[in-house]
RODO-2510 file (C-alpha; in nm, 4 decimals, decimal comma):
residues 461
     n   res          X          Y          Z
     1     m    -2,6496    -1,7666     0,9669
     2     s    -2,2818    -1,8086     1,0640
     3     d    -2,1291    -1,6116     1,3493
     4     y    -1,9033    -1,4359     1,0977
     5     v    -2,1908    -1,3148     0,8793
     6     a    -2,3932    -1,2052     1,1809
     7     e    -2,0991    -1,0159     1,3328
     8     a    -2,0112    -0,8539     1,0001
     9     d    -2,3643    -0,7064     0,9691
    10     f    -2,3601    -0,6295     0,5965
    11     p    -2,6732    -0,4065     0,6031
    12     a    -2,5024    -0,1823     0,8606
    13     i    -2,1868    -0,1652     0,6475
    14     a    -2,3901    -0,0571     0,3436
    15     r    -2,5549     0,2128     0,5564
    16     d    -2,2442     0,3428     0,7368
    17     y    -1,9755     0,2986     0,4692
    18     p    -2,1546     0,3381     0,1340
    19     i    -1,9979     0,2611    -0,2028
    20     g    -2,0763     0,3511    -0,5645
    21     a    -2,3417     0,6162    -0,6241
    22     a    -2,4483     0,6000    -0,2573
    23     f    -2,0975     0,7109    -0,1557
    24     l    -2,1083     1,0222    -0,3723
    25     d    -2,4659     1,0984    -0,2655
    26     r    -2,3628     1,0828     0,1002
    27     f    -2,0481     1,2920     0,0905
    28     r    -2,0639     1,5344    -0,2013
    29     g    -2,1022     1,8829    -0,0619
    30     m    -2,0552     1,7734     0,3001
    31     s    -1,8561     2,0200     0,5100
    32     r    -1,5399     1,9326     0,7001
    33     d    -1,7261     2,0208     1,0210
    34     a    -2,0009     1,7678     0,9465
    35     l    -1,7387     1,5029     0,8680
    36     r    -1,5644     1,5838     1,1958
    37     v    -1,8827     1,4988     1,3889
    38     v    -1,8839     1,1537     1,2287
    39     q    -1,5155     1,1051     1,3075
    40     e    -1,5485     1,2125     1,6709
    41     t    -1,8339     0,9713     1,7381
    42     r    -1,6474     0,6770     1,5895
    43     f    -1,3193     0,7753     1,7550
    44     a    -1,4772     0,7742     2,1002
    45     t    -1,5919     0,4141     2,0511
    46     v    -1,2491     0,3017     1,9275
    47     m    -1,0692     0,4740     2,2164
    48     a    -1,2931     0,3087     2,4759
    49     r    -1,2134    -0,0292     2,3242
    50     a    -0,8385     0,0375     2,2962
    51     w    -0,8096     0,1063     2,6710
    52     q    -0,9225    -0,2553     2,7246
    53     v    -0,6315    -0,3921     2,5175
    54     p    -0,3101    -0,4725     2,7123
    55     f    -0,0825    -0,3405     2,4367
    56     y    -0,2365     0,0065     2,4465
    57     r    -0,2977     0,0158     2,8187
    58     r     0,0704    -0,0587     2,8809
    59     r     0,2063     0,1899     2,6267
    60     w    -0,0268     0,4715     2,7200
    61     s     0,0219     0,4266     3,0937
    62     e     0,3980     0,4389     3,0429
    63     a     0,3444     0,7682     2,8595
    64     g     0,1570     0,9034     3,1625
    65     l    -0,1900     0,8906     3,0058
    66     q    -0,5170     0,8023     3,1760
    67     p    -0,8503     0,7308     3,0008
    68     g    -0,9920     1,0740     3,0758
    69     d    -0,6952     1,2503     2,9137
    70     i    -0,8171     1,1787     2,5596
    71     r    -1,1501     1,3549     2,5147
    72     g    -1,1526     1,3794     2,1351
    73     l    -0,9466     1,4072     1,8200
    74     d    -0,7854     1,7323     1,9360
    75     d    -0,6070     1,5211     2,1987
    76     l    -0,4780     1,2673     1,9473
    77     p    -0,1220     1,4115     1,9461
    78     k    -0,0909     1,3206     2,3160
    79     i    -0,0951     0,9506     2,2207
    80     p     0,2410     0,7961     2,1265
    81     p     0,2397     0,6489     1,7744
    82     f     0,3344     0,2854     1,7218
    83     s     0,4743     0,0928     1,4268
    84     k     0,5362    -0,2586     1,3055
    85     a     0,8433    -0,2757     1,5322
    86     d     0,6191    -0,2338     1,8381
    87     i     0,3790    -0,5007     1,7107
    88     m     0,6670    -0,7437     1,6535
    89     a     0,7974    -0,6704     2,0041
    90     s     0,4509    -0,7566     2,1351
    91     v     0,4606    -1,0827     1,9396
    92     a     0,8049    -1,1680     2,0784
    93     a     0,6908    -1,1019     2,4353
    94     h     0,3553    -1,2782     2,3964
    95     p     0,3921    -1,5420     2,1220
    96     p     0,2534    -1,6326     1,8822
    97     l     0,0020    -1,3490     1,8316
    98     g     0,1117    -1,0767     2,0735
    99     d    -0,1191    -0,8789     2,3015
   100     f    -0,2220    -0,6017     2,0590
   101     h    -0,5435    -0,7648     1,9360
   102     g    -0,7566    -0,7672     2,2521
   103     l    -0,8762    -1,1269     2,2134
   104     p    -0,9505    -1,3123     2,5389
   105     d    -0,7011    -1,5768     2,6538
   106     s    -0,9832    -1,8260     2,7035
   107     g    -1,3581    -1,8590     2,6651
   108     p    -1,5799    -1,7305     2,3839
   109     r    -1,4264    -1,4977     2,1328
   110     p    -1,5514    -1,3229     1,8178
   111     a    -1,4937    -1,4504     1,4648
   112     v    -1,1326    -1,3813     1,3664
   113     v    -0,9440    -1,3696     1,0357
   114     l    -0,5669    -1,4314     1,0476
   115     h    -0,3242    -1,3293     0,7743
   116     t     0,0299    -1,1920     0,7709
   117     t     0,2248    -0,9180     0,6012
   118     s     0,4510    -1,0069     0,3107
   119     g     0,7677    -0,9728     0,5170
   120     t     0,9204    -0,7248     0,2701
   121     t     1,0885    -0,5297     0,5522
   122     g     1,1446    -0,8160     0,7981
   123     d     0,9661    -1,1135     0,9511
   124     p     0,5982    -1,1423     0,8535
   125     q     0,3691    -0,9730     1,1028
   126     p     0,0459    -1,1400     1,2135
   127     l    -0,2620    -0,9491     1,1005
   128     l    -0,5879    -1,0072     1,2855
   129     y    -0,9334    -0,8877     1,1826
   130     g    -1,2799    -0,9174     1,3272
   131     a    -1,5671    -0,9926     1,0908
   132     r    -1,7035    -0,6380     1,0888
   133     d    -1,3753    -0,4537     1,0347
   134     r    -1,2630    -0,7057     0,7740
   135     e    -1,5765    -0,6502     0,5686
   136     i    -1,5623    -0,2728     0,6077
   137     q    -1,2102    -0,2867     0,4644
   138     n    -1,3479    -0,4906     0,1752
   139     a    -1,6275    -0,2403     0,1163
   140     l    -1,3835     0,0511     0,1156
   141     l    -1,1685    -0,1183    -0,1483
   142     a    -1,4764    -0,1787    -0,3617
   143     r    -1,5639     0,1883    -0,3092
   144     a    -1,2270     0,2842    -0,4581
   145     y    -1,2555     0,0464    -0,7522
   146     k    -1,6002     0,1812    -0,8415
   147     l    -1,4823     0,5397    -0,8003
   148     q    -1,2059     0,4666    -1,0517
   149     g    -1,4426     0,3157    -1,3059
   150     m    -1,4833    -0,0565    -1,2383
   151     v    -1,8299    -0,1707    -1,3494
   152     d    -2,0526    -0,4770    -1,3359
   153     g    -1,9311    -0,7456    -1,5739
   154     d    -1,5638    -0,6495    -1,5654
   155     v    -1,3173    -0,9401    -1,5756
   156     v    -1,0539    -0,8603    -1,3141
   157     h    -0,7126    -1,0265    -1,3342
   158     s    -0,5376    -1,0001    -0,9947
   159     v    -0,1675    -1,0619    -0,9314
   160     y    -0,1802    -1,0109    -0,5534
   161     g    -0,0298    -1,3043    -0,3648
   162     f    -0,2099    -1,5720    -0,1671
   163     g    -0,0924    -1,8065     0,1072
   164     p    -0,0818    -1,6488     0,4548
   165     v    -0,0147    -1,3049     0,3056
   166     n    -0,3183    -1,0785     0,3119
   167     g    -0,3155    -0,9209    -0,0348
   168     g    -0,4761    -1,1731    -0,2681
   169     h    -0,7461    -1,2692    -0,0186
   170     y    -0,8309    -0,9027     0,0407
   171     i    -0,8866    -0,8311    -0,3277
   172     r    -1,0857    -1,1520    -0,3786
   173     e    -1,3172    -1,0774    -0,0847
   174     a    -1,3775    -0,7171    -0,1906
   175     l    -1,4651    -0,8166    -0,5466
   176     l    -1,6801    -1,1123    -0,4425
   177     r    -1,8772    -0,9374    -0,1683
   178     f    -1,9197    -0,5875    -0,3077
   179     t    -1,8958    -0,5974    -0,6891
   180     k    -2,0479    -0,7948    -0,9743
   181     t    -1,7222    -0,8763    -1,1501
   182     l    -1,5483    -1,1974    -1,2574
   183     h    -1,2253    -1,2432    -1,0631
   184     i    -0,9204    -1,4271    -1,2019
   185     p    -0,7108    -1,5005    -0,8880
   186     a    -0,3759    -1,5515    -1,0616
   187     g    -0,1534    -1,4451    -0,7723
   188     t     0,2200    -1,3866    -0,8070
   189     g     0,4469    -1,5254    -1,0769
   190     i     0,5498    -1,8099    -0,8488
   191     e     0,1846    -1,9080    -0,7930
   192     t     0,0839    -1,8849    -1,1581
   193     r     0,3697    -1,8667    -1,4069
   194     t     0,3930    -1,5343    -1,5885
   195     e     0,3478    -1,6904    -1,9325
   196     q     0,0356    -1,8717    -1,8087
   197     q    -0,1052    -1,5511    -1,6551
   198     v    -0,0912    -1,3765    -1,9899
   199     r    -0,2721    -1,6647    -2,1583
   200     l    -0,5415    -1,6531    -1,8882
   201     m    -0,5924    -1,2810    -1,9511
   202     a    -0,6403    -1,3445    -2,3214
   203     r    -0,8588    -1,6525    -2,2740
   204     f    -1,1033    -1,4939    -2,0301
   205     g    -1,0917    -1,1445    -2,1797
   206     a    -0,9485    -0,9512    -1,8846
   207     t    -1,0748    -0,5920    -1,8796
   208     v    -0,9154    -0,4813    -1,5499
   209     l    -0,5665    -0,5597    -1,4204
   210     v    -0,4940    -0,5147    -1,0490
   211     g    -0,1665    -0,5462    -0,8588
   212     f     0,1686    -0,3815    -0,7908
   213     g     0,3010    -0,1843    -1,0862
   214     d     0,6400    -0,3571    -1,0945
   215     y     0,4990    -0,6962    -1,1903
   216     l     0,2411    -0,5459    -1,4256
   217     f     0,5310    -0,4278    -1,6451
   218     r     0,6595    -0,7843    -1,6478
   219     l     0,3211    -0,9128    -1,7674
   220     a     0,3138    -0,6604    -2,0521
   221     e     0,6582    -0,7730    -2,1665
   222     e     0,5471    -1,1362    -2,1607
   223     a     0,2270    -1,0578    -2,3529
   224     r     0,4235    -0,9066    -2,6372
   225     r     0,6748    -1,1927    -2,6283
   226     q     0,3806    -1,4247    -2,6931
   227     g     0,2555    -1,2046    -2,9755
   228     l    -0,0484    -1,0856    -2,7789
   229     e    -0,1364    -0,7218    -2,8342
   230     p    -0,3163    -0,5317    -2,5534
   231     g    -0,6435    -0,3914    -2,6831
   232     r    -0,6643    -0,6549    -2,9555
   233     d    -0,5913    -0,9901    -2,7896
   234     i    -0,6397    -0,8715    -2,4299
   235     p    -0,9291    -0,6212    -2,4028
   236     l    -0,7842    -0,4412    -2,1011
   237     r    -0,9437    -0,1019    -2,0331
   238     m    -0,8046    -0,0047    -1,6911
   239     i    -0,5361    -0,0835    -1,4344
   240     a    -0,5946    -0,0329    -1,0625
   241     g    -0,3135    -0,0957    -0,8198
   242     h    -0,0095     0,0434    -0,6467
   243     i     0,1379     0,2652    -0,9140
   244     a     0,4540     0,4756    -0,9055
   245     h     0,3281     0,8048    -1,0470
   246     d     0,6606     0,8858    -1,2125
   247     t     0,6395     0,5655    -1,4181
   248     r     0,2631     0,5619    -1,4752
   249     a     0,2842     0,6799    -1,8363
   250     v     0,5327     0,4037    -1,9198
   251     l     0,3093     0,1399    -1,7600
   252     e     0,0046     0,2683    -1,9479
   253     a     0,1928     0,2656    -2,2764
   254     s     0,3084    -0,0907    -2,2156
   255     w    -0,0588    -0,1951    -2,1994
   256     g    -0,1715    -0,0085    -2,5094
   257     g    -0,2560     0,3261    -2,3484
   258     v    -0,5129     0,2162    -2,0862
   259     q    -0,5460     0,4372    -1,7785
   260     a    -0,3818     0,3275    -1,4525
   261     f    -0,5280     0,4294    -1,1143
   262     d    -0,3466     0,4346    -0,7828
   263     w    -0,4621     0,3407    -0,4340
   264     y    -0,2790     0,3122    -0,1038
   265     g    -0,3175     0,0975     0,2049
   266     v    -0,1346    -0,1397     0,4368
   267     g    -0,2234    -0,4815     0,5728
   268     d    -0,3165    -0,3576     0,9194
   269     t    -0,5635    -0,0919     0,8062
   270     g    -0,6775    -0,1947     0,4602
   271     i    -0,7166     0,0781     0,1996
   272     l    -0,6591     0,4332     0,3242
   273     a    -0,6731     0,6413     0,0068
   274     a    -0,7510     0,6123    -0,3636
   275     e    -0,7627     0,8187    -0,6794
   276     g    -1,0921     0,8996    -0,8444
   277     a    -1,1574     0,8878    -1,2171
   278     e    -1,0007     1,2333    -1,2574
   279     r    -0,6671     1,1126    -1,1040
   280     d    -0,6098     1,4356    -0,9143
   281     g    -0,4606     1,3039    -0,5902
   282     l    -0,5676     1,0132    -0,3717
   283     y    -0,8791     1,0774    -0,1612
   284     l    -0,8280     0,9824     0,2030
   285     m    -1,1224     0,7725     0,3242
   286     e    -1,1760     1,0084     0,6157
   287     d    -1,5125     0,8734     0,7197
   288     a    -1,3223     0,5562     0,8088
   289     h    -0,9808     0,6890     0,9165
   290     v    -0,8047     0,9847     1,0697
   291     i    -0,4776     1,0362     0,8835
   292     e    -0,1808     1,2368     1,0096
   293     l     0,1463     1,2986     0,8284
   294     l     0,4267     1,3047     1,0849
   295     d     0,7894     1,4099     1,0590
   296     p     0,9950     1,0857     1,0569
   297     e     1,2473     1,2250     1,3057
   298     t     1,0398     1,4375     1,5443
   299     g     0,6991     1,2692     1,5203
   300     t     0,5299     1,6081     1,4874
   301     p     0,2766     1,6923     1,2130
   302     v     0,4160     1,8337     0,8891
   303     a     0,2620     2,1148     0,6887
   304     d     0,0578     2,0472     0,3755
   305     g     0,2920     1,9905     0,0844
   306     q     0,5717     1,8491     0,3013
   307     a     0,6507     1,4784     0,3155
   308     g     0,5676     1,2880     0,6337
   309     n     0,4985     0,9378     0,7570
   310     i     0,1395     0,8305     0,6925
   311     t    -0,0022     0,7631     1,0396
   312     a    -0,3487     0,6105     1,0658
   313     t    -0,6203     0,5874     1,3273
   314     v    -0,8915     0,3477     1,2093
   315     l    -1,2405     0,4590     1,3075
   316     f    -1,4147     0,1240     1,2565
   317     k    -1,1774    -0,1166     1,4327
   318     d    -1,3523    -0,1214     1,7697
   319     g    -1,3350    -0,4992     1,8199
   320     v    -1,0271    -0,6969     1,7168
   321     y    -0,6975    -0,5028     1,6982
   322     p    -0,7987    -0,1386     1,7417
   323     i    -0,5569     0,0902     1,5577
   324     i    -0,4710     0,4280     1,7110
   325     r    -0,1859     0,6262     1,5502
   326     f    -0,0211     0,3471     1,3502
   327     d     0,2924     0,4871     1,1840
   328     t     0,3223     0,3035     0,8523
   329     k     0,6701     0,4496     0,7819
   330     d     0,5389     0,5212     0,4308
   331     l     0,5921     0,8766     0,3098
   332     s     0,3451     1,1013     0,1334
   333     t     0,2310     1,4641     0,1213
   334     i    -0,1077     1,6327     0,1500
   335     r    -0,2254     1,7932    -0,1732
   336     p    -0,3765     2,1320    -0,0837
   337     g    -0,6846     2,2877    -0,2378
   338     a    -1,0392     2,1862    -0,3234
   339     n    -1,1007     1,8545    -0,4984
   340     p    -1,2936     1,7989    -0,8237
   341     l    -1,5625     1,5794    -0,6623
   342     d    -1,6508     1,8309    -0,3900
   343     l    -1,5865     1,5725    -0,1183
   344     p    -1,4931     1,6721     0,2368
   345     f    -1,1907     1,4417     0,2164
   346     r    -0,8325     1,5604     0,1854
   347     r    -0,6022     1,4109    -0,0758
   348     i    -0,2478     1,2765    -0,0668
   349     e     0,0031     1,2485    -0,3490
   350     g     0,0411     0,8731    -0,3095
   351     f     0,3266     0,6544    -0,1885
   352     q     0,6573     0,8444    -0,2010
   353     g     0,8958     0,5973    -0,0377
   354     r     0,9630     0,4549     0,3075
   355     s     1,1299     0,6621     0,5754
   356     d     1,2952     0,3464     0,7141
   357     n     1,4274     0,2552     0,3672
   358     m     1,6079     0,5836     0,3180
   359     v     1,9844     0,5820     0,2681
   360     k     2,2017     0,8844     0,3455
   361     l     2,4863     0,9139     0,0945
   362     r     2,7302     1,1966     0,1619
   363     g     2,4595     1,3994     0,3326
   364     i     2,1902     1,3373     0,0677
   365     n     1,8755     1,1387     0,1473
   366     v     1,8294     0,8734    -0,1212
   367     y     1,5127     0,6647    -0,1623
   368     p     1,5063     0,3578    -0,3898
   369     t     1,1713     0,4770    -0,5296
   370     a     1,3340     0,8024    -0,6443
   371     v     1,6102     0,6038    -0,8126
   372     g     1,3484     0,3955    -0,9923
   373     a     1,1656     0,7056    -1,1114
   374     a     1,4899     0,8505    -1,2511
   375     l     1,5739     0,5255    -1,4303
   376     a     1,2274     0,5176    -1,5878
   377     e     1,3163     0,8366    -1,7758
   378     i     1,5871     0,6550    -1,9748
   379     e     1,4269     0,4706    -2,2644
   380     p     1,6918     0,1985    -2,3294
   381     l     1,6466     0,0659    -1,9746
   382     g     1,3967    -0,2129    -1,9177
   383     g     1,2450    -0,0744    -1,5950
   384     e     1,3770    -0,3382    -1,3535
   385     y     1,6482    -0,2401    -1,1042
   386     v     1,7869    -0,2997    -0,7573
   387     c     1,9927    -0,0722    -0,5300
   388     l     2,2918    -0,2358    -0,3584
   389     l     2,4160    -0,0616    -0,0445
   390     s     2,7742    -0,1245     0,0625
   391     r     3,0426     0,0285     0,2808
   392     g     3,3128     0,2072     0,0804
   393     p     3,6334     0,3826     0,1881
   394     d     3,4481     0,7137     0,2216
   395     g     3,1376     0,5757     0,3952
   396     e     2,8191     0,4243     0,2565
   397     a     2,8110     0,3692    -0,1194
   398     m     2,5337     0,2641    -0,3541
   399     t     2,5424     0,0736    -0,6801
   400     v     2,2331     0,0509    -0,8967
   401     r     2,1980    -0,2637    -1,1044
   402     a     1,9615    -0,1917    -1,3951
   403     e     1,8310    -0,4096    -1,6764
   404     t     1,8632    -0,3274    -2,0449
   405     a     1,8530    -0,5136    -2,3736
   406     s     2,1572    -0,3206    -2,4989
   407     p     2,4221    -0,2723    -2,2262
   408     s     2,7208    -0,0538    -2,3117
   409     n     2,9728     0,1705    -2,1407
   410     v     2,8201     0,4693    -2,3169
   411     l     2,4767     0,3924    -2,1743
   412     r     2,6194     0,3200    -1,8272
   413     t     2,7980     0,6581    -1,8234
   414     a     2,4788     0,8336    -1,9354
   415     v     2,2745     0,6638    -1,6616
   416     e     2,5277     0,7591    -1,3945
   417     a     2,5192     1,1221    -1,5109
   418     h     2,1393     1,1217    -1,5106
   419     l     2,1238     0,9816    -1,1558
   420     k     2,3772     1,2415    -1,0375
   421     a     2,1621     1,5190    -1,1830
   422     r     1,8293     1,3836    -1,0520
   423     i     1,9357     1,2489    -0,7109
   424     g     2,2173     1,4902    -0,6324
   425     v     2,4872     1,2371    -0,5464
   426     t     2,7175     1,0000    -0,7356
   427     i     2,5761     0,6468    -0,7686
   428     a     2,7597     0,3715    -0,9538
   429     v     2,5637     0,1817    -1,2205
   430     e     2,5888    -0,1766    -1,3391
   431     l     2,3945    -0,2704    -1,6522
   432     v     2,2722    -0,6288    -1,6820
   433     a     2,0673    -0,8224    -1,9347
   434     m     1,6896    -0,8384    -1,9123
   435     g     1,5952    -1,0552    -1,6160
   436     g     1,9344    -1,0012    -1,4543
   437     t     1,7968    -0,8451    -1,1353
   438     a     1,5193    -1,0986    -1,0737
   439     a     1,7196    -1,3138    -0,8309
   440     l     1,7718    -1,0131    -0,6031
   441     t     1,4341    -0,8403    -0,6410
   442     e     1,2428    -1,1720    -0,6286
   443     i     0,9874    -1,0121    -0,8594
   444     e     0,8340    -1,3459    -0,9594
   445     r     0,7533    -1,4477    -0,6030
   446     r     0,6933    -1,1240    -0,4109
   447     q     0,3975    -0,8862    -0,4290
   448     k     0,6433    -0,6005    -0,3702
   449     p     0,9870    -0,6658    -0,5218
   450     l     1,2944    -0,5835    -0,3163
   451     r     1,4516    -0,2606    -0,4383
   452     l     1,7222    -0,2203    -0,1721
   453     v     1,9683    -0,4927    -0,0732
   454     d     2,2011    -0,4052     0,2157
   455     l     2,5325    -0,5739     0,1398
   456     r     2,6733    -0,4363     0,4647
   457     l     2,4830    -0,7097     0,6463
   458     v     2,6660    -0,9694     0,4380
   459     e     2,9982    -0,7983     0,5044
   460     q     2,9422    -0,8212     0,8810
   461     r     2,9070    -1,2008     0,8748
***
């Protein structure tokens, strides 16, 4: 038995983090108080480990904390959150991996998996996992897929990227280790050309499509260009990925009316939340995480129904890279009320934009995701767009470049009026031919296309 397999301890994962029917059997009807007992026990172990890691010891000592100050989850707000910027500062000070992971400088060390982020918001960040926490992340993703309706024998076509980036490897491992499905590891459009991906889906009879919604639209367009009809030539029955809820109906229609399910996570933590089959909010995996939604400016918790930064404490990362109060900078809101599955887990609305990708135009907060949702309501547009931020005579200005098969001044004027009504501020619009934004969004090569390009940076050069 390899060190990795032994350290992962798959029987313990199946017992402690169940999936499928065992998941529902364990948690249906459980009270929040009973769940809290599980969380407190796991949190104590993670906190003890984190105090041994230089990154945390330094930050917490500077904040005036000592180990005895944090006695349980009620004391969590005393701990300063951290973000990718703090991790990258650690990497810069202690290259190449930083000092946030807790690995020894020399001598024996546990099995380690190294990947990176995609670099969508800056330089790629190193991501380090121990065997046990890596496989728990995989199990939790499989839990979500099964909750949404994935079954044995499904043929899963995945467009998550490979290379050093984490995404494609994560999906492959989850499917291989914890499901009985056939995985088509297509990757991004640069790894497997879009036209070839569509042919693979038809050839192998893909029943499930997984990936980021933006590129899934592109695949549907290509399928129809090749004369392949979803449901007839490609027997797709479900989509599971990162789906913008405002454009979900359009995505589903593009694939013949199949249902699309959303889940949310980041590279550091793995999956944090996922919809169930009823698609009534994303269930937070609260046996594995403690999730707070914090005000982006004050860092204080927001009330249910108000948008805040998703901030995660991972209850199973007690080896390599413990995670205590990681501020993802991704926005969401808590959905109040009881859930249809009678689980003790709260639900979030899903990804609602990035607080560090917000642009203030004449006093109005503008998120590229909100622009995309507004554009999706205009049928002549093709769905692809990019926001260009520049410096105008009256301050910051934004131009939206949107694709359409039939550009005209009449349509451009209508789109500008629609954005003014939906967003609350004037935004200029440029209409381009289909494919005309691809060079800026890099949709063929990125897992997450760029939706905001800051031209002010170019102007400063």
